[in-house]
The first five atom37 places (N, CA, C, CB, O) and aatype in JSON, in Angstrom:
{
  "aatype": [0, 10, 6, 5, 0, 1, 5, 0, 0, 0, 5, 6, 5, 0, 5, 5, 5, 13, 16, 1, 13, 12, 0, 7, 15, 7, 18, 15, 14, 15, 15, 19, 11, 12, 13, 8, 3],
  "atom_mask": [
    [1, 1, 1, 1, 1],
    [1, 1, 1, 1, 1],
    [1, 1, 1, 1, 1],
    [1, 1, 1, 1, 1],
    [1, 1, 1, 1, 1],
    [1, 1, 1, 1, 1],
    [1, 1, 1, 1, 1],
    [1, 1, 1, 1, 1],
    [1, 1, 1, 1, 1],
    [1, 1, 1, 1, 1],
    [1, 1, 1, 1, 1],
    [1, 1, 1, 1, 1],
    [1, 1, 1, 1, 1],
    [1, 1, 1, 1, 1],
    [1, 1, 1, 1, 1],
    [1, 1, 1, 1, 1],
    [1, 1, 1, 1, 1],
    [1, 1, 1, 1, 1],
    [1, 1, 1, 1, 1],
    [1, 1, 1, 1, 1],
    [1, 1, 1, 1, 1],
    [1, 1, 1, 1, 1],
    [1, 1, 1, 1, 1],
    [1, 1, 1, 0, 1],
    [1, 1, 1, 1, 1],
    [1, 1, 1, 0, 1],
    [1, 1, 1, 1, 1],
    [1, 1, 1, 1, 1],
    [1, 1, 1, 1, 1],
    [1, 1, 1, 1, 1],
    [1, 1, 1, 1, 1],
    [1, 1, 1, 1, 1],
    [1, 1, 1, 1, 1],
    [1, 1, 1, 1, 1],
    [1, 1, 1, 1, 1],
    [1, 1, 1, 1, 1],
    [1, 1, 1, 1, 1]
  ],
  "atom_positions": [
    [[-15.64, -5.81, 17.0], [-15.97, -6.1, 15.59], [-15.78, -4.84, 14.73], [-17.43, -6.63, 15.46], [-15.3, -4.92, 13.6]],
    [[-16.16, -3.7, 15.29], [-16.02, -2.44, 14.55], [-14.55, -2.13, 14.29], [-16.68, -1.28, 15.32], [-14.16, -1.73, 13.19]],
    [[-13.74, -2.33, 15.31], [-12.3, -2.08, 15.18], [-11.69, -3.0, 14.12], [-11.6, -2.3, 16.54], [-10.83, -2.57, 13.35]],
    [[-12.14, -4.25, 14.1], [-11.62, -5.22, 13.13], [-11.97, -4.78, 11.7], [-12.19, -6.63, 13.42], [-11.14, -4.87, 10.8]],
    [[-13.19, -4.3, 11.53], [-13.62, -3.84, 10.21], [-12.82, -2.61, 9.78], [-15.13, -3.52, 10.22], [-12.47, -2.47, 8.61]],
    [[-12.55, -1.74, 10.75], [-11.78, -0.52, 10.46], [-10.36, -0.89, 10.02], [-11.75, 0.41, 11.7], [-9.8, -0.3, 9.1]],
    [[-9.78, -1.87, 10.71], [-8.43, -2.33, 10.36], [-8.42, -2.93, 8.96], [-7.92, -3.36, 11.39], [-7.51, -2.67, 8.17]],
    [[-9.43, -3.74, 8.65], [-9.51, -4.39, 7.35], [-9.63, -3.34, 6.24], [-10.71, -5.37, 7.29], [-9.01, -3.47, 5.18]],
    [[-10.42, -2.31, 6.49], [-10.61, -1.25, 5.5], [-9.3, -0.49, 5.28], [-11.72, -0.29, 5.95], [-8.95, -0.17, 4.15]],
    [[-8.6, -0.21, 6.37], [-7.34, 0.51, 6.27], [-6.3, -0.32, 5.5], [-6.81, 0.86, 7.67], [-5.53, 0.22, 4.7]],
    [[-6.3, -1.62, 5.76], [-5.36, -2.51, 5.09], [-5.65, -2.55, 3.59], [-5.43, -3.93, 5.7], [-4.74, -2.53, 2.77]],
    [[-6.93, -2.61, 3.26], [-7.33, -2.65, 1.86], [-6.93, -1.36, 1.16], [-8.85, -2.88, 1.74], [-6.46, -1.38, 0.02]],
    [[-7.13, -0.24, 1.84], [-6.79, 1.06, 1.27], [-5.29, 1.16, 1.03], [-7.26, 2.2, 2.2], [-4.84, 1.65, -0.01]],
    [[-4.51, 0.68, 1.99], [-3.06, 0.71, 1.87], [-2.61, -0.15, 0.7], [-2.39, 0.22, 3.17], [-1.68, 0.22, -0.03]],
    [[-3.27, -1.29, 0.51], [-2.91, -2.18, -0.58], [-3.22, -1.52, -1.93], [-3.66, -3.52, -0.46], [-2.46, -1.65, -2.88]],
    [[-4.34, -0.82, -2.0], [-4.7, -0.11, -3.23], [-3.69, 0.99, -3.54], [-6.11, 0.49, -3.11], [-3.27, 1.14, -4.68]],
    [[-3.3, 1.74, -2.52], [-2.31, 2.8, -2.7], [-0.99, 2.2, -3.17], [-2.11, 3.59, -1.4], [-0.32, 2.76, -4.05]],
    [[-0.61, 1.07, -2.58], [0.64, 0.41, -2.94], [0.6, -0.05, -4.39], [0.91, -0.78, -2.01], [1.56, 0.11, -5.13]],
    [[-0.54, -0.63, -4.79], [-0.69, -1.1, -6.16], [-0.59, 0.07, -7.13], [-2.02, -1.84, -6.35], [0.05, -0.03, -8.18]],
    [[-1.24, 1.17, -6.77], [-1.21, 2.36, -7.62], [0.2, 2.91, -7.71], [-2.18, 3.44, -7.07], [0.64, 3.34, -8.78]],
    [[0.91, 2.9, -6.59], [2.29, 3.37, -6.56], [3.17, 2.53, -7.47], [2.83, 3.34, -5.12], [3.97, 3.05, -8.24]],
    [[3.0, 1.21, -7.38], [3.81, 0.3, -8.18], [3.51, 0.51, -9.66], [3.55, -1.17, -7.78], [4.42, 0.52, -10.49]],
    [[2.23, 0.67, -10.0], [1.84, 0.84, -11.39], [2.35, 2.18, -11.92], [0.3, 0.76, -11.54], [2.75, 2.28, -13.08]],
    [[2.34, 3.2, -11.08], [2.73, 4.54, -11.5], [4.22, 4.69, -11.71], [0.0, 0.0, 0.0], [4.65, 5.37, -12.63]],
    [[5.01, 4.05, -10.85], [6.45, 4.29, -10.89], [7.19, 3.2, -11.66], [7.0, 4.39, -9.48], [8.35, 3.38, -12.03]],
    [[6.53, 2.07, -11.88], [7.24, 0.94, -12.46], [8.01, 0.23, -11.37], [0.0, 0.0, 0.0], [8.53, 0.88, -10.45]],
    [[8.09, -1.08, -11.45], [8.73, -1.8, -10.35], [10.24, -1.68, -10.43], [8.31, -3.28, -10.36], [10.85, -2.02, -11.44]],
    [[10.83, -1.2, -9.35], [12.28, -1.24, -9.21], [12.63, -1.25, -7.72], [12.96, -0.04, -9.92], [11.96, -0.59, -6.93]],
    [[13.65, -2.0, -7.34], [13.99, -2.15, -5.92], [14.25, -0.82, -5.22], [15.22, -3.03, -5.78], [13.9, -0.66, -4.05]],
    [[14.84, 0.14, -5.92], [15.18, 1.41, -5.29], [13.92, 2.19, -4.91], [16.05, 2.26, -6.22], [13.85, 2.79, -3.84]],
    [[12.91, 2.17, -5.8], [11.67, 2.9, -5.5], [10.91, 2.22, -4.37], [10.79, 3.01, -6.76], [10.25, 2.88, -3.57]],
    [[11.0, 0.89, -4.32], [10.35, 0.16, -3.22], [11.03, 0.51, -1.9], [10.41, -1.37, -3.47], [10.36, 0.69, -0.88]],
    [[12.35, 0.6, -1.93], [13.1, 0.94, -0.72], [12.69, 2.34, -0.23], [14.63, 0.89, -0.99], [12.46, 2.55, 0.96]],
    [[12.6, 3.29, -1.17], [12.18, 4.64, -0.82], [10.77, 4.64, -0.24], [12.25, 5.55, -2.04], [10.48, 5.35, 0.72]],
    [[9.9, 3.83, -0.85], [8.5, 3.79, -0.43], [8.39, 3.28, 1.01], [7.69, 2.9, -1.37], [7.59, 3.79, 1.79]],
    [[9.2, 2.28, 1.35], [9.12, 1.71, 2.7], [9.79, 2.61, 3.73], [9.77, 0.34, 2.72], [9.36, 2.64, 4.88]],
    [[10.82, 3.32, 3.33], [11.46, 4.25, 4.26], [10.61, 5.5, 4.38], [12.9, 4.61, 3.8], [10.97, 6.42, 5.12]]
  ]
}
């Protein structure tokens, strides 16, 4: 159960970072490609 909670927290944090990244850079396919690589 602890591991599951840790995974959920990490996933939430990653989603927040991703949202912040998208908001900061503006959406464009090239920046998304760079972000994933």
